N, C-alpha and C positions, 0 to 999 in steps of 0.2 A: 144453555140452549144448544142443541146440536143442529148442524146444517150440512147440507151437501150441495156442492156447486156442479151443475151440469154443463157440459160443453155442447156445442151445436150438433156434433155427430150423434150423440146419444138421443137428443130430442128429435132430430130428423129421422133416425131409425125407428124410434117409437111411433112417430107420426105416420110414417110410410107403412108400418105394420099394424096400424089401428090399435096401438097399445098405450096411447096417452092417458087413458083413464087409470092406468096403474099408478101414475104420479099421485093422483088424489087418494088412492087407497094406501099408498106408501106413507103419505103425510098423515092420514087418519090413524093408521095402525102403529106408527112409530113415533109420531110427534116431531119428526125431523122437518126442519124448514128446507124447502127446495129453492135454491137460488140460481139466477143466471145474471150475467153481466150485461151492460148496455151493448157491448160488441156482439154478444150472442143474440140479443133481441134484433139487432140489425141483420144478422145472418139468417135467423129462423122466422122472423116475422116481417120486417120491413122489406127486404130485398125479394123474398119469395112471393110477397103479396101481388107483385106485378107479373108473375109467371103463372099462367093458367094451370100448368101441371102441378105446381106446388102451393097454389093459393089456398086450397082447403086445409092443408097442414098448418099453414101460417095462421089462418083464422082460428083453428083449434088451439094452437099454442097461445095465441093472443087471448083467447077466452080463459085459459088457465091463469094467465097473468092478471086479467081483469078480476077474476073471481078470488084471487089471493092464494091460489094453490102454489103458484110459482111467483117468487118475489125477487127484487134486486137486493144486493148486499146492503144498500143504504137503509133498507128497512130494519136491519139489525144494528145500524149505527157504524157500519164498516164503509169507509169511503173507498172509491175505486183505486186510488193510488196505493193505499195500504194493501189491498188485495193483489194488485199487479206486482208489488214488491215481493210479497210472500210467494206468489206464483212463480216469479223468476227464480227465487231461491230453491224452491222445490224442483223446478225443471232442471236447474243446474245439477242438483244432487242426482236426480233420476237419470239424466243423460250421461252421467259419469260413473254410474253404479255398475254397469255391466259392459265389459269389453269383449270383443271376439276378434279372432284373426281374420 
């Protein structure tokens, strides 16, 4: 099974530009699972739900979660600590790959 993990910036951008429907199309056309972590849910659903300007986006993302378009890694049997460890390794490699004066 293939999966892609979205960060909050991507979801917020899609939400603010009215493009969240593309996630459902991506999932249908590619069979890729779309995942977000609990921290991302906090950033894009729970916290913005109390801010009128961002409430609609939070509700729309929450609907994607409820409908199963977007899932948490636990759905695939991946626990958060495993994911955090792999993320840390990838970030260390990425942050040391390019240097500039």
